Steps between C-alpha positions, in 0.01 A plus 500: 500500500643823359281769353641454150432729203277394212650548154210686342403859440623785285829536688560128566845493333639767732676473836501812717688580822286689752690711754206729581364590840124533537538839330559324168372148561193545278733529199629144542154372588354624172792356303446167678128516417602532135701180524853617578709294744554769762767413757468707816824553696498563876789526747559185707566689824167684532146476378384771261135394480271791561287470813235752398138399561288313425675204660389140489582440865404692818865591554688651203775267385738494203335356187153522659420844361236452231629814325847347476360167384296663226792707374720190472256245357647290222864579580779269611720592797868462577716649773824678419727731699584792271722651771742207457735477204398139446136606487569772245693246292197272497274790398728571203484134399123505529476826304692332217224239475201733542332745268416781740562632850263729690608684815392779735815562707602858585683678218862384484460201734559238232768702320697532823508120524599442141165351398333801342393534138842593362655191659230246418454613140862398443417153628186479286465754213132411447401555865209734572572677829196676650533740794188619686556790739310796646642762261714316245876450484588849370427856604525686832255262672672180384645423843188590694282238667126550483197349668164469329396819680803690370454383140126572517586857595782556251313339210202733543256221585431642846422844358189368324389257773263599780268791572576851379459661842735256674864395471598261217491128575654193343298203378451272800660191344861565386499552123816670380734202513235290326508750212879476493496120509238485226712725276797280586313192379388658173841644419682180595279305260570750221874492568492118489334522159771739383773271634346202321518691171842664542686297762556824693398552860441837662439681827133573570486788750153539654397793721195434718444876516479527122290184474250657740495824303398296195189398693406872528481583132162670548654736756814580298289631210322770702774768501538480122129480418343715771788700646446358847572194709242229558377537858393225736126505548418195708160357412428783256579589140598861437526700180541873536220631725295182444520228763295186526501208737593155368508272807185450708414291802277201437319286756798264534796695364561748219429541130664716235287670233551739209299803611599737220231591249505495122546199276733341754297514821167664428308175461648377827378805693151472351485126562593528868265796552218287360594213728537731802148635435371152586642537853470871576366830378723663238492875423321547168765741380753214490284257302401769249860559396623307196833398650616353171530856370690633801856454374804553720570834332150615600581420862820704472320819401147464642494545878129414519554165333781428747256570784258251345777239489567567869131430572528172307791407724290570809226269368746222426661537845161392641406253226804268466515399871151349454636226276782244506796515264380188320147634453633828363741318271246256356243766419771726355601221262140446400434871436853578366584750774864579573560354846760268652498355851815572701630149567649388829757219511217263593303619195798436273547151642137417411488688169320298231725631220818399682349164584412442134861570403624273781712785631550383857723192490520240779863432593606221732772624732790291628312427824195375310283810550313627195500877440319676216731757335438745215574299188531554125490871418475429126370217282752380241339239274825341379732556795281528812639650817622258765366615838472158660826483697545611859781725619818309582654444839832679542773288343252234388670464162867519599570145388321515166632842396860456611524143376299515179567857387858544623603135502631498858555165667338394826836538673544856372149577614574374849823704517317816397233431760760438771677825408173694525509601132162344431 
């Protein structure tokens, strides 16, 4: 039985063509979650499924990558050779029937084949055409390719990531294309709304570099407000000459706390000093200080107070490893201290809040295996997200899409298959 779409959700009336690689696949996945009928197109002569780990089988195989499956949940799949004139003709026919097209080809690739925005908008004036690329479709970098590492560097994300005394690093899990795909999803939805009101489609040009810069709004304010760039500081928070540690080792992992004084973190320092005194001897000079009155500005100009904060850090370096993350977290909640355990993937999988929201969704794969995937990222009371459908097999929906949407006969379908078009 085919993995057919369910006609519910905020975007249920819309059909969307998905020509994205894994670099933009999250865009179509989010639109499918919202109820759109997203039709993924892959070439018939090769498999474009990403083989990145984790993989469901011991040996990596096409369509067995769990990353690829997650990114394509809820979509339908057809095969189509866009290198062939007959394939491009079918794409134009499909674009006439659909509301949007999302793609992540290199700049100019679709235009060179006569299926770019300027060509398809003539076929369908209300078509929303979304392009997701490393640097956007205009400017001196428009024709450049870019890995996650490259975009992390050129967006500025690497500059603020890592330890100050070492080279910049990128976030371990690729992020930049996810930012681009997310922006692609939001802007496609807005352009669909505009098209529904005006009947006019448009080209949505998304730069993953710029989308990543938007995630650094705290860093981009520093030159204007403080006349300097935000510096990477690893597990510490820095402000002028003041520096305080925020991440500490616990018995079974790490915790993050707000160690600054004043109204924001003073009560937290005093609360943990009191708790630490139950396990070890604490210098009297630290417990005699009213940390609620030691504001950040005091730390900036009072070197002695900064030395006292350093001594607090030394105490906490010895204290936190005596207790588990859960123990520290539970007592912090009870005493209203600012602490958060640093969650591992295993912690997230067992998180009580996520369980209460039924976040991890069991999906039965084509082979009968059940895999729990991240599920609904928002709760819509009237039009709930649909996260219940597995990723399609390549070409699984050729018959339904080409017959029902384009009206092709079984004979025409067989001829296209024989010719290698689909």
